[in-house]
GUVO-777451 format. One record per residue (C-alpha): residue in one letter; x, y, z. Coordinates in steps of 0.5 Angstrom, whole numbers, plus 500, padded with zeros to 3 digits. Layout:
BEGIN
AXYZ ...
//
This chain:
BEGIN
M399188631 K403187625 K410186627 L414189621 I419185618 P426187617 F430187611 L438189612 I445187609 L450188604 L453183600 I460182596 A460177590 V467173589 S465171582 A465175575 F460182575 C453179573 K455172571 N455169577 K451169584 P454172589 T457167594 V461173600 R456177603 W459183607 P454184614 I453191616 E455193623 H453200623 H448205619 R450213619 L444216616 S443223615 L436226611 I433232609 F425231608 D421236604 V414235605 D410239600 E414235595 H414229598 S421228598 I427225601 E434227600 G439223604 T446220605 A448213608 E454211611 L454204611 T461201616 L463194613 P467189617 P474187614 V473181608 K479178605 L477176598 F477169594 S478173587 K483176583 G481183586 I474184583 G467183588 V461185587 A457191592 G450191592 F444194595 L436195595 L433201594 N425203594 K424204586 E422211586 F428213589 Q435215586 V442214586 Q446220586 E454218588 T457211591 T464211594 V467205598 G474207602 S473215598 V474210591 P468212587 L464207583 I459206578 F453202579 R448199575 K441198577 S436191576 E429191578 T428184576 I430180583 R430174585 P431171592 D437167590 D441173587 I441177594 S444170599 P443172606 R449171610 Y446170617 G440166613 I435170618 F431172614 N430169607 K423169606 W422176603 D419181599 A423186594 S417187588 N417195590 A425196589 I431195585 L437192586 W444197586 T450193584 A458195582 E465192581 I469194586 P477194585 K481191590 K484198592 A478201595 L478195600 K485197604 A480203607 K480202614 P475202617 L471200611 I465205608 L460205603 E458212602 I451214598 A447220597 F440218594 S434221594 G426220592 S419222593 L413217597 Y406219597 V400215598 Q394219599 P391217605 S384213604 E378211609 I381209616 K379201616 F383199622 S380192624 R382186627 E378181623 K379184617 I386187614 A386194615 F389198609 E397199609 V401203607 D409202608 G412208605 T409215604 I411223605 G407228606 P403235609 E399230614 G406226616 I412222615 F410214615 L416210613 S417203614 S423198613 G420194609 S419200604 Y427200602 W426208603 Y433207605 P440202603 T439195604 L438188604 P435182608 D439179614 V443185618 L443185625 S447193626 T447199629 F445205627 E445213628 V439217624 K439225623 T433227620 R431234618 L424237618 P419242618 D420246624 G414244629 W415237627 N418231630 C421224628 V421217632 T425211630 D428206634 G434209638 Q435214644 P433221641 G438226642 T441232640 V436237636 K437243633 Q434248629 G435253624 D430258619 G425253619 W427247620 I428242626 E434237626 V432231631 V439225632 H437218634 R443213636 S442205638 E447202642 V444196641 V442191634 S436192630 D434189624 G431194620 I429202621 S422205621 M421212622 S415217623 A414224624 A409230624 P408236628 W406232635 I406234643 V411231646 E410229654 K415225658 S416221664 E420217667 F420210670 D425205673 G431208668 V426207661 E424214658 I416214656 I414218651 T408220647 Y407223640 F401225640 L397230634 P393236638 E387233637 Q389227642 A394231646 D389230653 L390222653 A397222653 E396222661 G393216661 Y397212656 H403214661 S400211667 S398204662 C406204660 R408204667 S404199669 F406194663 L413195663 D413194670 M409187670 Y414185664 S420187666 Q419181673 L415176668 I420176663 A427180663 P429187664 Y426193659 P432191653 F431199651 T432206654 K426208651 F418207649 A414211646 V407211644 V406215637 D400217634 N398216626 F395219621 L394212617 A391205620 T397203623 G398198628 Y406196629 G410195634 M418197633 P424196638 G422202643 W416205641 T409203637 L406207631 I398207632 G393210628 S389215630 M382213631 V385206635 L388211641 S381215642 R376209641 P374206647 E371200644 I378198642 R380199649 F388200646 K390202652 E387197656 I389191652 S393191645 L399198649 G401191653 H401187646 E406192643 I410193649 V411185649 H413185642 N420189645 W422182648 F418178643 G421179636 N424186637 S431184642 L430177642 F429175634 V425172629 D428165625 Y424166619 R427160616 E422156621 G417162621 N414166626 W413165634 C413170636 E406174634 G403168637 L408168644 T405175644 V399174644 Y399169650 Y403173654 A399180652 D391179650 Y390171653 K394173660 Y389179661 K383174661 E387169665 D389174670 A382176671 D378170671 S378163668 T371164664 A373169660 A381165659 R376159656 D371164652 Y378167649 R380160648 M374158644 D374165641 I380162637 L378156636 S372158633 K376164628 F380158626 T374153625 D370159620 Y376162617 V381157615 T380151610 P383146606 E385151601 N388156605 D391152610 Y398152612 P403150617 V406154623 V413154620 E410157614 F408163618 I412170616 A406176617 R398177617 A395179610 T389175611 P384173617 A387166616 D394168616 R391171623 A388164625 I395161624 G400165625 Y397169632 G391163633 K395156633 V401159635 M398162642 M395156643 I401151641 F404154647 H398154651 M398146650 L405146652 R405149658 K399145660 I404139658 L409141663 N404143669 Q404136670 Y411136673 D411144675 E407150674 T413155673 I417151668 F413154662 W415162664 Q421159666 V423157661 V422163656 S425168660 E431163660 V431163652 Y430171652 S436172656 E440167653 Y439169646 Q438176647 W439180641 Q440173636 P434170631 V431164634 G426159631 W422153633 E429148633 V431153639 W425153643 R424145643 E431144645 E430148651 F424146653 E427139653 R433141656 R429143662 L424138662 G429132661 Q425130656 K424129649 L418134646 D420132638 W413128637 F410136640 F414140636 N414136630 Q407135631 W404141631 I409145627 Y410142620 N402139620 T396144618 G390143620 A387142628 L385136632 D378133630 L375129636 A369125637 I367120643 E363114641 N361107643 V360109650 D358104655 I356105662 R356101667 A352102675 E353098681 R352099689 G352107688 R358107683 W358108675 K364105670 A365109663 N369105657 F369109651 E373111644 V376117643 T377118635 T382123633 K383126626 Y389130624 A394132618 S392126614 D396119617 S400124621 P402120627 V398125633 Q399125641 Y396129646 L394130653 L385130653 P382133659 I376129661 R370132666 A365127667 L358130671 S354126675 N349127680 T354127686 G359133683 Q364134677 V371131676 E376132672 Y380127668 K386126663 A388122659 F395121654 I392120647 S397116642 E392113638 K387115632 R382111636 Q383109643 G379107648 I378110655 Q375107662 L373112668 S369111674 G366114679 S360115685 G353116683 E349116677 I353119671 L350125666 T356127662 I361126660 Q366132656 L372132651 D376137652 P370141655 D375148657 F377148650 D384147652 L387143645 F387145639 R382142635 R376144631 V369146634 Y362145633 P356149633 A353146639 E359148642 V360155640 P355161638 L353162632 T358169630 L359175625 A365171624 K363166622 F360170615 F367173614 G370166614 D366164608 S369165602 E363164597 G359169602 I354174598 L353181600 V346183597 V345191596 P338194595 S338195587 K334201588 G333207593 M336213594 Y342209598 A343204593 A350207591 T352207598 F350201601 R355198594 Q360202596 I360200603 A358192602 D365192597 N369195603 L367189608 K366183602 S373178604 H377174600 G372170594 Q366173596 R362178592 V357184592 M350183588 T344187588 D338183590 L335183583 E341179580 L341173585 T339167582 E336161584 E343157586 M346163590 L341163595 N343157599 Q349161600 S351165606 L348172604 W349178607 L343182606 F343191607 G338196607 D330194609 P325190605 D322195602 I329197598 N332190599 S327184595 A331179599 M329180605 Q323178603 K324171601 F329170608 P326175613 P329174621 D326170625 P321176628 T322174635 R329177634 L329182630 Q323185625 F323192620 L317196622 P315201616 Y313208617 R306209620 A302215618 K296219623 R291214623 W286218626 I287226628 E290224635 E296221633 D302222630 P305219624 A311213626 P317214623 A320207621 G323203626 I326196628 I324191633 Y330188636 R330183640 Q323184642 K324191644 E321195639 Y325202637 R322207632 G326213629 G333215630 K339213627 L339206628 N343200625 A342193628 T347187624 M345181625 I347174624 L342167624 Q342161621 H341160614 P333157613 N335152608 N342150609 E345148616 E353150614 K350158611 S348163615 I345170614 V347176615 Y342183616 S344190617 L337193618 T337201617 L333207619 P333212613 E338217618 A342212620 D350213619 L350208614 T358208613 G359210620 S356204623 L357200618 R365200616 K365198624 V362192624 P369187622 H371190630 Y365185632 G367179628 K367175635 Y359177636 S352175633 Y348181634 L350189634 L345195635 F348201633 D346209635 G349212628 D356210628 N356209636 N355201638 I350201644 D348193644 K352187643 D352180644 V353172643 W347167642 T347162647 V348155643 Y344149644 G344142641 D349136642 S356136640 P360130637 V365131644 A360131648 W356124651 R349125655 N346119659 T339119656 K337114660 I336118667 G330117670 E328109666 K328104671 
//
């Protein structure tokens, strides 16, 4: 899930107004916001009181104060120390114009904001406490679109909207006076329509009611790096666990889900309070949102209604834990974005992946394989970048790098530390959290703390993985086997390609299988072509490099099944829709929503001979999509059965149907989606979405991006009734097989 990147600071410049860049910055110690919402008018009126610490200006009594505010908002009045100020606005903003005091969040986007600046007379600085007061107002509204939440494809996202459906304001929408780079406490007083409630960071407190309105106050005594808010006419349920207030804010249609979520919250809070450190906030709230969101904020998570209620997403069992972990990683141990964003990958490792590892080793292995497969499918030399540049997820490639690769970096580090003590990794993470709580942390801090605990330098590891692009590309070559007196001896070379000419070092797991059993080895690789010697008893059968996917490396087709992610990751893929039929327009609309970056939507009649060799996604059936006639699927796996008229009086006509994995289905609302190897291009694939006339096209096909890790899917209406992956066959460059077994 996406972690919102916050923005907050106040700046002062000692240079002449509008001539030189700001050079002195004032941090904001406390925010006090008073807000009135009119949801029918999509509007907000507010005042902001920003408490500033004493600052000595190295000038002749003239400074410049500034803040960012959403472009759709207006500033009515501003004062500092009760002295009125006249602010001017600038719509052209460069990051250099607003120098952060701490340098924490120096990669930020203010394209939807205006920079307001004003001269400050010296007499205004004498007030104690020094408070900048701002009266502001504005409107924000985005018509809710079709919900398209997906882990594989990034959902339609709104960062700010006010309406009868509800209110959502992210810190990145600049809905209150703000600038990047401040950690501050705050108080927010919010007036809403009667029957509504609101959630933001901090503990909910005083509630007042009047004629047609309700007022709620939230206070936070711990610092936050940005304020987000949501409001709606929810049904509120509360419980308590170990001093933490658990709250669900659910829309009426979902209210019956509250009890299960309270139970899951208690389990996760107990688990992570023991694994990491005591929970850092006084509340945790699960908040139902009318938009397709998946955000983790300090002390609460904002989740789209469809995600909360759909069993196949398993939010309550898996993703809820991910959002709860963000309260430690990202929301109270902050990220120093100058060195990239480490917290998404570490959160995945402590949540999504850990649940698999706790279940069984096979589930964990499959999860790692899926991580590597997605990187192989989604990341190309054109869209790859080093981890140190990852800030937030915007594309599947971002997710493969910032979530998947970072998770594997922590996994490989843990495997190295396990050679000394299997508890070191978890202990160091807890120690870093406790030592740096409420402070920004970057990769250098992680390196220093792991080095301190291990007593050895780890710069080779961090430099290799944080500052380089790509993944390891391994192969076993020049294998020489000698057998003598019931034992075998193997000499071979391991070749490694990685990040052009960069030095490479890693701990390589090797598995040797003989007729007497399986033996595990480990070799420290420090050369791009390195010789290895192994020996064992019996007759050697196979040698495998990294058999359980413990290294961050490229995977080969013979190692992993062909899945739908293969097509989503191909920027040259073409989605082919029917040129005729009553649903032609519907298929095109669906294909437009499903296509990934760079992909095209074409009709079957628009395809050229050259296009036929690209990855294709064929929609409909052979009667309306001629491309399916050119590339019919393997009939043992998928086949379309046309309508069959009655042939004799006793026989009923047979409605259209499909043969799906050797089972026949006639009639109904079935849709089968399956990916197969392209018959003319082994590097490409063809996806088939065979739909029966009564199928729920929109309901079923819009869900396909949820299932990127699968090879084939069967939907009845919008319900998935079957899914799985193909079995893999063939030889891989990371495996050697003894082909001389039995030869004398």
